[in-house]
mmCIF file of the N, C-alpha and C atoms, coordinates in Angstrom:
data_MODEL
# 
_entry.id   MODEL 
# 
loop_
_atom_site.group_PDB 
_atom_site.id 
_atom_site.type_symbol 
_atom_site.label_atom_id 
_atom_site.label_alt_id 
_atom_site.label_comp_id 
_atom_site.label_asym_id 
_atom_site.label_entity_id 
_atom_site.label_seq_id 
_atom_site.pdbx_PDB_ins_code 
_atom_site.Cartn_x 
_atom_site.Cartn_y 
_atom_site.Cartn_z 
_atom_site.occupancy 
_atom_site.B_iso_or_equiv 
_atom_site.pdbx_formal_charge 
_atom_site.auth_seq_id 
_atom_site.auth_comp_id 
_atom_site.auth_asym_id 
_atom_site.auth_atom_id 
_atom_site.pdbx_PDB_model_num 
ATOM 1   N N  . MET A 1 1  ? 0.825  -1.195 0.000   1.00 0.00 ? 1  MET A N  1 
ATOM 2   C CA . MET A 1 1  ? 0.000  0.000  0.000   1.00 0.00 ? 1  MET A CA 1 
ATOM 3   C C  . MET A 1 1  ? 0.863  1.251  0.000   1.00 0.00 ? 1  MET A C  1 
ATOM 4   N N  . ILE A 1 2  ? 1.857  1.288  0.914   1.00 0.00 ? 2  ILE A N  1 
ATOM 5   C CA . ILE A 1 2  ? 2.712  2.475  0.998   1.00 0.00 ? 2  ILE A CA 1 
ATOM 6   C C  . ILE A 1 2  ? 3.559  2.598  -0.259  1.00 0.00 ? 2  ILE A C  1 
ATOM 7   N N  . LEU A 1 3  ? 4.013  1.455  -0.792  1.00 0.00 ? 3  LEU A N  1 
ATOM 8   C CA . LEU A 1 3  ? 4.815  1.497  -2.006  1.00 0.00 ? 3  LEU A CA 1 
ATOM 9   C C  . LEU A 1 3  ? 4.018  2.076  -3.169  1.00 0.00 ? 3  LEU A C  1 
ATOM 10  N N  . SER A 1 4  ? 2.742  1.737  -3.262  1.00 0.00 ? 4  SER A N  1 
ATOM 11  C CA . SER A 1 4  ? 1.922  2.278  -4.343  1.00 0.00 ? 4  SER A CA 1 
ATOM 12  C C  . SER A 1 4  ? 1.690  3.777  -4.165  1.00 0.00 ? 4  SER A C  1 
ATOM 13  N N  . ILE A 1 5  ? 1.600  4.241  -2.917  1.00 0.00 ? 5  ILE A N  1 
ATOM 14  C CA . ILE A 1 5  ? 1.447  5.680  -2.668  1.00 0.00 ? 5  ILE A CA 1 
ATOM 15  C C  . ILE A 1 5  ? 2.713  6.412  -3.094  1.00 0.00 ? 5  ILE A C  1 
ATOM 16  N N  . PHE A 1 6  ? 3.885  5.865  -2.713  1.00 0.00 ? 6  PHE A N  1 
ATOM 17  C CA . PHE A 1 6  ? 5.142  6.498  -3.111  1.00 0.00 ? 6  PHE A CA 1 
ATOM 18  C C  . PHE A 1 6  ? 5.334  6.460  -4.622  1.00 0.00 ? 6  PHE A C  1 
ATOM 19  N N  . THR A 1 7  ? 4.894  5.390  -5.258  1.00 0.00 ? 7  THR A N  1 
ATOM 20  C CA . THR A 1 7  ? 4.983  5.305  -6.712  1.00 0.00 ? 7  THR A CA 1 
ATOM 21  C C  . THR A 1 7  ? 4.110  6.361  -7.363  1.00 0.00 ? 7  THR A C  1 
ATOM 22  N N  . ALA A 1 8  ? 2.906  6.543  -6.842  1.00 0.00 ? 8  ALA A N  1 
ATOM 23  C CA . ALA A 1 8  ? 2.014  7.569  -7.381  1.00 0.00 ? 8  ALA A CA 1 
ATOM 24  C C  . ALA A 1 8  ? 2.582  8.969  -7.165  1.00 0.00 ? 8  ALA A C  1 
ATOM 25  N N  . LEU A 1 9  ? 3.157  9.218  -5.995  1.00 0.00 ? 9  LEU A N  1 
ATOM 26  C CA . LEU A 1 9  ? 3.759  10.530 -5.733  1.00 0.00 ? 9  LEU A CA 1 
ATOM 27  C C  . LEU A 1 9  ? 4.961  10.782 -6.638  1.00 0.00 ? 9  LEU A C  1 
ATOM 28  N N  . PHE A 1 10 ? 5.779  9.758  -6.854  1.00 0.00 ? 10 PHE A N  1 
ATOM 29  C CA . PHE A 1 10 ? 6.921  9.915  -7.751  1.00 0.00 ? 10 PHE A CA 1 
ATOM 30  C C  . PHE A 1 10 ? 6.454  10.189 -9.175  1.00 0.00 ? 10 PHE A C  1 
ATOM 31  N N  . PHE A 1 11 ? 5.413  9.489  -9.613  1.00 0.00 ? 11 PHE A N  1 
ATOM 32  C CA . PHE A 1 11 ? 4.858  9.720  -10.943 1.00 0.00 ? 11 PHE A CA 1 
ATOM 33  C C  . PHE A 1 11 ? 4.318  11.140 -11.060 1.00 0.00 ? 11 PHE A C  1 
ATOM 34  N N  . TYR A 1 12 ? 3.598  11.604 -10.034 1.00 0.00 ? 12 TYR A N  1 
ATOM 35  C CA . TYR A 1 12 ? 3.059  12.968 -10.040 1.00 0.00 ? 12 TYR A CA 1 
ATOM 36  C C  . TYR A 1 12 ? 4.182  13.997 -10.059 1.00 0.00 ? 12 TYR A C  1 
ATOM 37  N N  . TYR A 1 13 ? 5.240  13.756 -9.285  1.00 0.00 ? 13 TYR A N  1 
ATOM 38  C CA . TYR A 1 13 ? 6.380  14.676 -9.258  1.00 0.00 ? 13 TYR A CA 1 
ATOM 39  C C  . TYR A 1 13 ? 7.051  14.739 -10.630 1.00 0.00 ? 13 TYR A C  1 
ATOM 40  N N  . THR A 1 14 ? 7.281  13.570 -11.241 1.00 0.00 ? 14 THR A N  1 
ATOM 41  C CA . THR A 1 14 ? 7.927  13.529 -12.550 1.00 0.00 ? 14 THR A CA 1 
ATOM 42  C C  . THR A 1 14 ? 7.064  14.202 -13.602 1.00 0.00 ? 14 THR A C  1 
ATOM 43  N N  . LEU A 1 15 ? 5.778  13.919 -13.586 1.00 0.00 ? 15 LEU A N  1 
ATOM 44  C CA . LEU A 1 15 ? 4.856  14.543 -14.531 1.00 0.00 ? 15 LEU A CA 1 
ATOM 45  C C  . LEU A 1 15 ? 4.811  16.051 -14.329 1.00 0.00 ? 15 LEU A C  1 
ATOM 46  N N  . SER A 1 16 ? 4.809  16.493 -13.077 1.00 0.00 ? 16 SER A N  1 
ATOM 47  C CA . SER A 1 16 ? 4.809  17.930 -12.795 1.00 0.00 ? 16 SER A CA 1 
ATOM 48  C C  . SER A 1 16 ? 6.059  18.601 -13.333 1.00 0.00 ? 16 SER A C  1 
ATOM 49  N N  . MET A 1 17 ? 7.197  17.953 -13.161 1.00 0.00 ? 17 MET A N  1 
ATOM 50  C CA . MET A 1 17 ? 8.449  18.528 -13.651 1.00 0.00 ? 17 MET A CA 1 
ATOM 51  C C  . MET A 1 17 ? 8.431  18.658 -15.169 1.00 0.00 ? 17 MET A C  1 
ATOM 52  N N  . ILE A 1 18 ? 7.983  17.618 -15.844 1.00 0.00 ? 18 ILE A N  1 
ATOM 53  C CA . ILE A 1 18 ? 7.952  17.648 -17.312 1.00 0.00 ? 18 ILE A CA 1 
ATOM 54  C C  . ILE A 1 18 ? 6.956  18.690 -17.809 1.00 0.00 ? 18 ILE A C  1 
ATOM 55  N N  . ILE A 1 19 ? 5.759  18.691 -17.242 1.00 0.00 ? 19 ILE A N  1 
ATOM 56  C CA . ILE A 1 19 ? 4.721  19.623 -17.681 1.00 0.00 ? 19 ILE A CA 1 
ATOM 57  C C  . ILE A 1 19 ? 5.124  21.063 -17.387 1.00 0.00 ? 19 ILE A C  1 
ATOM 58  N N  . THR A 1 20 ? 5.687  21.319 -16.224 1.00 0.00 ? 20 THR A N  1 
ATOM 59  C CA . THR A 1 20 ? 6.060  22.677 -15.846 1.00 0.00 ? 20 THR A CA 1 
ATOM 60  C C  . THR A 1 20 ? 7.153  23.218 -16.757 1.00 0.00 ? 20 THR A C  1 
ATOM 61  N N  . ILE A 1 21 ? 8.057  22.360 -17.183 1.00 0.00 ? 21 ILE A N  1 
ATOM 62  C CA . ILE A 1 21 ? 9.138  22.817 -18.062 1.00 0.00 ? 21 ILE A CA 1 
ATOM 63  C C  . ILE A 1 21 ? 8.624  23.089 -19.473 1.00 0.00 ? 21 ILE A C  1 
ATOM 64  N N  . PHE A 1 22 ? 7.754  22.229 -19.990 1.00 0.00 ? 22 PHE A N  1 
ATOM 65  C CA . PHE A 1 22 ? 7.383  22.327 -21.396 1.00 0.00 ? 22 PHE A CA 1 
ATOM 66  C C  . PHE A 1 22 ? 6.110  23.116 -21.680 1.00 0.00 ? 22 PHE A C  1 
ATOM 67  N N  . LEU A 1 23 ? 5.234  23.285 -20.702 1.00 0.00 ? 23 LEU A N  1 
ATOM 68  C CA . LEU A 1 23 ? 4.025  24.070 -20.946 1.00 0.00 ? 23 LEU A CA 1 
ATOM 69  C C  . LEU A 1 23 ? 4.286  25.548 -20.683 1.00 0.00 ? 23 LEU A C  1 
ATOM 70  N N  . PRO A 1 24 ? 3.653  26.414 -21.438 1.00 0.00 ? 24 PRO A N  1 
ATOM 71  C CA . PRO A 1 24 ? 3.793  27.844 -21.134 1.00 0.00 ? 24 PRO A CA 1 
ATOM 72  C C  . PRO A 1 24 ? 3.120  28.183 -19.802 1.00 0.00 ? 24 PRO A C  1 
ATOM 73  N N  . VAL A 1 25 ? 3.586  29.232 -19.162 1.00 0.00 ? 25 VAL A N  1 
ATOM 74  C CA . VAL A 1 25 ? 3.095  29.598 -17.831 1.00 0.00 ? 25 VAL A CA 1 
ATOM 75  C C  . VAL A 1 25 ? 1.621  29.975 -17.860 1.00 0.00 ? 25 VAL A C  1 
ATOM 76  N N  . GLU A 1 26 ? 1.147  30.547 -18.945 1.00 0.00 ? 26 GLU A N  1 
ATOM 77  C CA . GLU A 1 26 ? -0.247 30.985 -18.994 1.00 0.00 ? 26 GLU A CA 1 
ATOM 78  C C  . GLU A 1 26 ? -1.220 29.871 -19.390 1.00 0.00 ? 26 GLU A C  1 
ATOM 79  N N  . SER A 1 27 ? -0.751 28.627 -19.468 1.00 0.00 ? 27 SER A N  1 
ATOM 80  C CA . SER A 1 27 ? -1.620 27.506 -19.792 1.00 0.00 ? 27 SER A CA 1 
ATOM 81  C C  . SER A 1 27 ? -2.587 27.223 -18.638 1.00 0.00 ? 27 SER A C  1 
ATOM 82  N N  . GLU A 1 28 ? -3.792 26.739 -18.977 1.00 0.00 ? 28 GLU A N  1 
ATOM 83  C CA . GLU A 1 28 ? -4.792 26.424 -17.951 1.00 0.00 ? 28 GLU A CA 1 
ATOM 84  C C  . GLU A 1 28 ? -4.410 25.181 -17.146 1.00 0.00 ? 28 GLU A C  1 
ATOM 85  N N  . LEU A 1 29 ? -3.682 24.261 -17.740 1.00 0.00 ? 29 LEU A N  1 
ATOM 86  C CA . LEU A 1 29 ? -3.328 23.010 -17.075 1.00 0.00 ? 29 LEU A CA 1 
ATOM 87  C C  . LEU A 1 29 ? -2.217 23.166 -16.051 1.00 0.00 ? 29 LEU A C  1 
ATOM 88  N N  . ILE A 1 30 ? -1.480 24.253 -16.111 1.00 0.00 ? 30 ILE A N  1 
ATOM 89  C CA . ILE A 1 30 ? -0.308 24.410 -15.249 1.00 0.00 ? 30 ILE A CA 1 
ATOM 90  C C  . ILE A 1 30 ? -0.695 24.455 -13.771 1.00 0.00 ? 30 ILE A C  1 
ATOM 91  N N  . TRP A 1 31 ? -1.899 24.832 -13.443 1.00 0.00 ? 31 TRP A N  1 
ATOM 92  C CA . TRP A 1 31 ? -2.310 24.972 -12.032 1.00 0.00 ? 31 TRP A CA 1 
ATOM 93  C C  . TRP A 1 31 ? -2.571 23.635 -11.354 1.00 0.00 ? 31 TRP A C  1 
ATOM 94  N N  . TYR A 1 32 ? -2.649 22.559 -12.135 1.00 0.00 ? 32 TYR A N  1 
ATOM 95  C CA . TYR A 1 32 ? -2.864 21.231 -11.552 1.00 0.00 ? 32 TYR A CA 1 
ATOM 96  C C  . TYR A 1 32 ? -1.560 20.561 -11.110 1.00 0.00 ? 32 TYR A C  1 
ATOM 97  N N  . PHE A 1 33 ? -0.445 21.160 -11.428 1.00 0.00 ? 33 PHE A N  1 
ATOM 98  C CA . PHE A 1 33 ? 0.849  20.543 -11.159 1.00 0.00 ? 33 PHE A CA 1 
ATOM 99  C C  . PHE A 1 33 ? 1.650  21.387 -10.186 1.00 0.00 ? 33 PHE A C  1 
ATOM 100 N N  . LEU A 1 34 ? 2.732  20.805 -9.659  1.00 0.00 ? 34 LEU A N  1 
ATOM 101 C CA . LEU A 1 34 ? 3.599  21.516 -8.724  1.00 0.00 ? 34 LEU A CA 1 
ATOM 102 C C  . LEU A 1 34 ? 4.327  22.649 -9.439  1.00 0.00 ? 34 LEU A C  1 
ATOM 103 N N  . PRO A 1 35 ? 4.550  23.769 -8.753  1.00 0.00 ? 35 PRO A N  1 
ATOM 104 C CA . PRO A 1 35 ? 5.328  24.843 -9.378  1.00 0.00 ? 35 PRO A CA 1 
ATOM 105 C C  . PRO A 1 35 ? 6.793  24.430 -9.554  1.00 0.00 ? 35 PRO A C  1 
ATOM 106 N N  . LEU A 1 36 ? 7.456  25.075 -10.491 1.00 0.00 ? 36 LEU A N  1 
ATOM 107 C CA . LEU A 1 36 ? 8.825  24.694 -10.833 1.00 0.00 ? 36 LEU A CA 1 
ATOM 108 C C  . LEU A 1 36 ? 9.784  24.871 -9.665  1.00 0.00 ? 36 LEU A C  1 
ATOM 109 N N  . ASN A 1 37 ? 9.651  25.953 -8.908  1.00 0.00 ? 37 ASN A N  1 
ATOM 110 C CA . ASN A 1 37 ? 10.584 26.156 -7.791  1.00 0.00 ? 37 ASN A CA 1 
ATOM 111 C C  . ASN A 1 37 ? 10.421 25.073 -6.724  1.00 0.00 ? 37 ASN A C  1 
ATOM 112 N N  . LEU A 1 38 ? 9.213  24.565 -6.525  1.00 0.00 ? 38 LEU A N  1 
ATOM 113 C CA . LEU A 1 38 ? 8.998  23.486 -5.560  1.00 0.00 ? 38 LEU A CA 1 
ATOM 114 C C  . LEU A 1 38 ? 9.554  22.160 -6.075  1.00 0.00 ? 38 LEU A C  1 
ATOM 115 N N  . THR A 1 39 ? 9.421  21.904 -7.375  1.00 0.00 ? 39 THR A N  1 
ATOM 116 C CA . THR A 1 39 ? 9.952  20.659 -7.933  1.00 0.00 ? 39 THR A CA 1 
ATOM 117 C C  . THR A 1 39 ? 11.475 20.639 -7.894  1.00 0.00 ? 39 THR A C  1 
ATOM 118 N N  . ILE A 1 40 ? 12.093 21.798 -7.877  1.00 0.00 ? 40 ILE A N  1 
ATOM 119 C CA . ILE A 1 40 ? 13.553 21.858 -7.749  1.00 0.00 ? 40 ILE A CA 1 
ATOM 120 C C  . ILE A 1 40 ? 13.961 21.710 -6.287  1.00 0.00 ? 40 ILE A C  1 
ATOM 121 N N  . GLN A 1 41 ? 13.182 22.250 -5.354  1.00 0.00 ? 41 GLN A N  1 
ATOM 122 C CA . GLN A 1 41 ? 13.544 22.232 -3.938  1.00 0.00 ? 41 GLN A CA 1 
ATOM 123 C C  . GLN A 1 41 ? 13.313 20.872 -3.282  1.00 0.00 ? 41 GLN A C  1 
ATOM 124 N N  . LEU A 1 42 ? 12.349 20.093 -3.730  1.00 0.00 ? 42 LEU A N  1 
ATOM 125 C CA . LEU A 1 42 ? 12.041 18.807 -3.094  1.00 0.00 ? 42 LEU A CA 1 
ATOM 126 C C  . LEU A 1 42 ? 13.217 17.829 -3.090  1.00 0.00 ? 42 LEU A C  1 
ATOM 127 N N  . PRO A 1 43 ? 13.912 17.611 -4.204  1.00 0.00 ? 43 PRO A N  1 
ATOM 128 C CA . PRO A 1 43 ? 15.055 16.688 -4.138  1.00 0.00 ? 43 PRO A CA 1 
ATOM 129 C C  . PRO A 1 43 ? 16.189 17.205 -3.258  1.00 0.00 ? 43 PRO A C  1 
ATOM 130 N N  . VAL A 1 44 ? 16.336 18.517 -3.184  1.00 0.00 ? 44 VAL A N  1 
ATOM 131 C CA . VAL A 1 44 ? 17.396 19.088 -2.344  1.00 0.00 ? 44 VAL A CA 1 
ATOM 132 C C  . VAL A 1 44 ? 17.139 18.759 -0.880  1.00 0.00 ? 44 VAL A C  1 
ATOM 133 N N  . VAL A 1 45 ? 15.895 18.849 -0.438  1.00 0.00 ? 45 VAL A N  1 
ATOM 134 C CA . VAL A 1 45 ? 15.553 18.538 0.954   1.00 0.00 ? 45 VAL A CA 1 
ATOM 135 C C  . VAL A 1 45 ? 15.831 17.063 1.247   1.00 0.00 ? 45 VAL A C  1 
ATOM 136 N N  . GLY A 1 46 ? 15.427 16.190 0.349   1.00 0.00 ? 46 GLY A N  1 
ATOM 137 C CA . GLY A 1 46 ? 15.686 14.764 0.532   1.00 0.00 ? 46 GLY A CA 1 
ATOM 138 C C  . GLY A 1 46 ? 17.170 14.444 0.555   1.00 0.00 ? 46 GLY A C  1 
ATOM 139 N N  . LEU A 1 47 ? 17.933 15.095 -0.310  1.00 0.00 ? 47 LEU A N  1 
ATOM 140 C CA . LEU A 1 47 ? 19.377 14.868 -0.338  1.00 0.00 ? 47 LEU A CA 1 
ATOM 141 C C  . LEU A 1 47 ? 20.036 15.342 0.949   1.00 0.00 ? 47 LEU A C  1 
ATOM 142 N N  . LEU A 1 48 ? 19.618 16.491 1.461   1.00 0.00 ? 48 LEU A N  1 
ATOM 143 C CA . LEU A 1 48 ? 20.182 16.988 2.718   1.00 0.00 ? 48 LEU A CA 1 
ATOM 144 C C  . LEU A 1 48 ? 19.846 16.069 3.890   1.00 0.00 ? 48 LEU A C  1 
ATOM 145 N N  . LEU A 1 49 ? 18.625 15.553 3.933   1.00 0.00 ? 49 LEU A N  1 
ATOM 146 C CA . LEU A 1 49 ? 18.258 14.616 4.996   1.00 0.00 ? 49 LEU A CA 1 
ATOM 147 C C  . LEU A 1 49 ? 19.071 13.324 4.895   1.00 0.00 ? 49 LEU A C  1 
ATOM 148 N N  . PHE A 1 50 ? 19.271 12.847 3.681   1.00 0.00 ? 50 PHE A N  1 
ATOM 149 C CA . PHE A 1 50 ? 20.074 11.641 3.477   1.00 0.00 ? 50 PHE A CA 1 
ATOM 150 C C  . PHE A 1 50 ? 21.508 11.862 3.938   1.00 0.00 ? 50 PHE A C  1 
ATOM 151 N N  . LEU A 1 51 ? 22.096 13.003 3.565   1.00 0.00 ? 51 LEU A N  1 
ATOM 152 C CA . LEU A 1 51 ? 23.469 13.296 3.975   1.00 0.00 ? 51 LEU A CA 1 
ATOM 153 C C  . LEU A 1 51 ? 23.582 13.442 5.484   1.00 0.00 ? 51 LEU A C  1 
ATOM 154 N N  . ALA A 1 52 ? 22.568 14.043 6.113   1.00 0.00 ? 52 ALA A N  1 
ATOM 155 C CA . ALA A 1 52 ? 22.591 14.180 7.571   1.00 0.00 ? 52 ALA A CA 1 
ATOM 156 C C  . ALA A 1 52 ? 22.525 12.809 8.243   1.00 0.00 ? 52 ALA A C  1 
ATOM 157 N N  . CYS A 1 53 ? 21.691 11.921 7.737   1.00 0.00 ? 53 CYS A N  1 
ATOM 158 C CA . CYS A 1 53 ? 21.595 10.565 8.308   1.00 0.00 ? 53 CYS A CA 1 
ATOM 159 C C  . CYS A 1 53 ? 22.892 9.793  8.110   1.00 0.00 ? 53 CYS A C  1 
ATOM 160 N N  . MET A 1 54 ? 23.501 9.916  6.934   1.00 0.00 ? 54 MET A N  1 
ATOM 161 C CA . MET A 1 54 ? 24.763 9.220  6.684   1.00 0.00 ? 54 MET A CA 1 
ATOM 162 C C  . MET A 1 54 ? 25.874 9.767  7.577   1.00 0.00 ? 54 MET A C  1 
ATOM 163 N N  . GLY A 1 55 ? 25.923 11.077 7.760   1.00 0.00 ? 55 GLY A N  1 
ATOM 164 C CA . GLY A 1 55 ? 26.924 11.669 8.646   1.00 0.00 ? 55 GLY A CA 1 
ATOM 165 C C  . GLY A 1 55 ? 26.752 11.209 10.078  1.00 0.00 ? 55 GLY A C  1 
ATOM 166 N N  . THR A 1 56 ? 25.510 11.119 10.522  1.00 0.00 ? 56 THR A N  1 
ATOM 167 C CA . THR A 1 56 ? 25.239 10.641 11.878  1.00 0.00 ? 56 THR A CA 1 
ATOM 168 C C  . THR A 1 56 ? 25.660 9.182  12.036  1.00 0.00 ? 56 THR A C  1 
ATOM 169 N N  . ALA A 1 57 ? 25.344 8.362  11.048  1.00 0.00 ? 57 ALA A N  1 
ATOM 170 C CA . ALA A 1 57 ? 25.713 6.945  11.115  1.00 0.00 ? 57 ALA A CA 1 
ATOM 171 C C  . ALA A 1 57 ? 27.232 6.769  11.130  1.00 0.00 ? 57 ALA A C  1 
ATOM 172 N N  . ILE A 1 58 ? 27.931 7.535  10.319  1.00 0.00 ? 58 ILE A N  1 
ATOM 173 C CA . ILE A 1 58 ? 29.394 7.447  10.293  1.00 0.00 ? 58 ILE A CA 1 
ATOM 174 C C  . ILE A 1 58 ? 29.974 7.902  11.622  1.00 0.00 ? 58 ILE A C  1 
ATOM 175 N N  . SER A 1 59 ? 29.427 8.969  12.191  1.00 0.00 ? 59 SER A N  1 
ATOM 176 C CA . SER A 1 59 ? 29.912 9.448  13.490  1.00 0.00 ? 59 SER A CA 1 
ATOM 177 C C  . SER A 1 59 ? 29.702 8.404  14.581  1.00 0.00 ? 59 SER A C  1 
ATOM 178 N N  . VAL A 1 60 ? 28.552 7.754  14.577  1.00 0.00 ? 60 VAL A N  1 
ATOM 179 C CA . VAL A 1 60 ? 28.276 6.716  15.572  1.00 0.00 ? 60 VAL A CA 1 
ATOM 180 C C  . VAL A 1 60 ? 29.252 5.553  15.409  1.00 0.00 ? 60 VAL A C  1 
ATOM 181 N N  . LEU A 1 61 ? 29.539 5.166  14.174  1.00 0.00 ? 61 LEU A N  1 
ATOM 182 C CA . LEU A 1 61 ? 30.493 4.078  13.947  1.00 0.00 ? 61 LEU A CA 1 
ATOM 183 C C  . LEU A 1 61 ? 31.898 4.453  14.417  1.00 0.00 ? 61 LEU A C  1 
ATOM 184 N N  . ILE A 1 62 ? 32.316 5.682  14.166  1.00 0.00 ? 62 ILE A N  1 
ATOM 185 C CA . ILE A 1 62 ? 33.641 6.126  14.610  1.00 0.00 ? 62 ILE A CA 1 
ATOM 186 C C  . ILE A 1 62 ? 33.714 6.142  16.131  1.00 0.00 ? 62 ILE A C  1 
ATOM 187 N N  . ILE A 1 63 ? 32.679 6.648  16.778  1.00 0.00 ? 63 ILE A N  1 
ATOM 188 C CA . ILE A 1 63 ? 32.655 6.691  18.246  1.00 0.00 ? 63 ILE A CA 1 
ATOM 189 C C  . ILE A 1 63 ? 32.660 5.278  18.823  1.00 0.00 ? 63 ILE A C  1 
ATOM 190 N N  . LYS A 1 64 ? 31.888 4.375  18.215  1.00 0.00 ? 64 LYS A N  1 
ATOM 191 C CA . LYS A 1 64 ? 31.842 2.989  18.687  1.00 0.00 ? 64 LYS A CA 1 
ATOM 192 C C  . LYS A 1 64 ? 33.205 2.319  18.532  1.00 0.00 ? 64 LYS A C  1 
ATOM 193 N N  . GLN A 1 65 ? 33.854 2.539  17.398  1.00 0.00 ? 65 GLN A N  1 
ATOM 194 C CA . GLN A 1 65 ? 35.171 1.948  17.172  1.00 0.00 ? 65 GLN A CA 1 
ATOM 195 C C  . GLN A 1 65 ? 36.190 2.498  18.170  1.00 0.00 ? 65 GLN A C  1 
ATOM 196 N N  . GLN A 1 66 ? 36.147 3.790  18.430  1.00 0.00 ? 66 GLN A N  1 
ATOM 197 C CA . GLN A 1 66 ? 37.071 4.387  19.398  1.00 0.00 ? 66 GLN A CA 1 
ATOM 198 C C  . GLN A 1 66 ? 36.817 3.845  20.805  1.00 0.00 ? 66 GLN A C  1 
ATOM 199 N N  . TYR A 1 67 ? 35.559 3.634  21.144  1.00 0.00 ? 67 TYR A N  1 
ATOM 200 C CA . TYR A 1 67 ? 35.212 3.062  22.447  1.00 0.00 ? 67 TYR A CA 1 
ATOM 201 C C  . TYR A 1 67 ? 35.772 1.650  22.582  1.00 0.00 ? 67 TYR A C  1 
ATOM 202 N N  . LEU A 1 68 ? 35.658 0.853  21.516  1.00 0.00 ? 68 LEU A N  1 
ATOM 203 C CA . LEU A 1 68 ? 36.180 -0.515 21.555  1.00 0.00 ? 68 LEU A CA 1 
ATOM 204 C C  . LEU A 1 68 ? 37.704 -0.527 21.662  1.00 0.00 ? 68 LEU A C  1 
ATOM 205 N N  . VAL A 1 69 ? 38.371 0.405  20.994  1.00 0.00 ? 69 VAL A N  1 
ATOM 206 C CA . VAL A 1 69 ? 39.831 0.483  21.071  1.00 0.00 ? 69 VAL A CA 1 
ATOM 207 C C  . VAL A 1 69 ? 40.260 0.860  22.480  1.00 0.00 ? 69 VAL A C  1 
ATOM 208 N N  . GLN A 1 70 ? 39.576 1.821  23.089  1.00 0.00 ? 70 GLN A N  1 
ATOM 209 C CA . GLN A 1 70 ? 39.926 2.236  24.449  1.00 0.00 ? 70 GLN A CA 1 
ATOM 210 C C  . GLN A 1 70 ? 39.618 1.137  25.462  1.00 0.00 ? 70 GLN A C  1 
ATOM 211 N N  . LYS A 1 71 ? 38.575 0.369  25.202  1.00 0.00 ? 71 LYS A N  1 
ATOM 212 C CA . LYS A 1 71 ? 38.201 -0.710 26.111  1.00 0.00 ? 71 LYS A CA 1 
ATOM 213 C C  . LYS A 1 71 ? 39.260 -1.818 26.101  1.00 0.00 ? 71 LYS A C  1 
ATOM 214 N N  . ASP A 1 72 ? 39.854 -2.082 24.938  1.00 0.00 ? 72 ASP A N  1 
ATOM 215 C CA . ASP A 1 72 ? 40.892 -3.110 24.827  1.00 0.00 ? 72 ASP A CA 1 
ATOM 216 C C  . ASP A 1 72 ? 42.187 -2.690 25.523  1.00 0.00 ? 72 ASP A C  1 
ATOM 217 N N  . ASN A 1 73 ? 42.454 -1.405 25.586  1.00 0.00 ? 73 ASN A N  1 
ATOM 218 C CA . ASN A 1 73 ? 43.712 -0.925 26.204  1.00 0.00 ? 73 ASN A CA 1 
ATOM 219 C C  . ASN A 1 73 ? 43.593 -0.843 27.656  1.00 0.00 ? 73 ASN A C  1 
# 
């Protein structure tokens, strides 16, 4: 169920990006899709969250490894 929702959202996002780029701004259909500035900002937010999670995971691994090294000494 959740996978189908994410698939539909991804399809809507992709369709919005294509339509927003190729349709003129004064078209009647443009109001049914995401604005161009939002379609550009959405992947940036996801990328920043991914990088923050990866940085946190790497920091935890480094701290854990240092703890194990100190415990052995």
